[in-house]
KEDRENPA-309991 format. One line per field, with one value per residue (C-alpha): residue in one letter; x, y, z. Coordinates in steps of 0.25 Angstrom, whole numbers. Layout:
KEDRENPA-309991
lumtor <- A|...
X <- X|...
Y <- Y|...
Z <- Z|...
This chain:
KEDRENPA-309991
lumtor <- M|T|R|A|T|Q|F|A|V|I|T|T|V|L|T|T|L|Y|L|L|V|F|F|S|F|L|S|V|P|F|V|S|E|E|V|V|G|Q|L|L|P|V|I|P|W|W|L|L|V|A|F|G|S|Y|S|L|W|S|L|G|W|G|L|W|T|F|R|D|C|P|E|A|Y|E|E|L|L|L|E|I|T|Q|A|K|E|E|L|R|A|K|G|V|S|V|D
X <- 141|152|153|151|137|132|135|128|116|114|115|106|97|96|97|86|77|82|76|65|62|67|57|45|43|45|41|49|42|40|46|38|39|44|55|58|58|68|78|78|84|96|100|109|117|119|124|135|139|139|148|158|157|161|172|177|179|185|197|199|199|208|218|218|222|232|244|236|240|255|257|248|258|270|263|261|274|280|270|273|288|288|279|290|302|294|294|308|310|302|311|298|302|293|301
Y <- 93|93|83|93|99|86|82|96|94|80|83|94|87|75|83|91|78|74|86|86|72|76|88|78|88|73|59|45|36|23|26|31|44|37|31|43|51|43|42|57|63|52|52|65|58|46|53|60|46|41|50|51|36|38|48|41|27|35|42|28|21|32|33|16|16|28|20|12|21|20|28|39|39|40|50|59|58|62|74|78|78|86|97|97|98|109|116|115|122|133|135|129|120|110|98
Z <- 53|62|72|83|75|74|90|93|85|88|104|103|96|106|119|111|113|125|133|122|129|144|143|137|124|119|122|121|113|118|133|144|151|163|157|149|162|168|156|152|164|163|149|150|162|154|142|152|157|143|139|150|148|134|138|147|140|128|136|142|130|123|136|134|117|118|116|104|94|94|80|85|99|89|82|93|100|87|85|99|96|83|91|101|90|84|98|100|88|92|105|114|125|125|136
């Protein structure tokens, strides 16, 4: 099972459970209906904000640590140089 399939299955199951509880087909044990009624409508927004926060943090961390991999930086520059040389050999203007 690929990660995409696994993610799709888990997301489908959790969404189905959420909708069943939201439309009162299932009840949440040990939690009053009043509390469930107040919390369930905000869960999708909370997940959206959490995902956005994680995405921004991940992007910021990647930018912060970009120069921490000098070997990868040098390897990337070498690959760019090789690609330019190959393109020039085929008659393509690169610069």
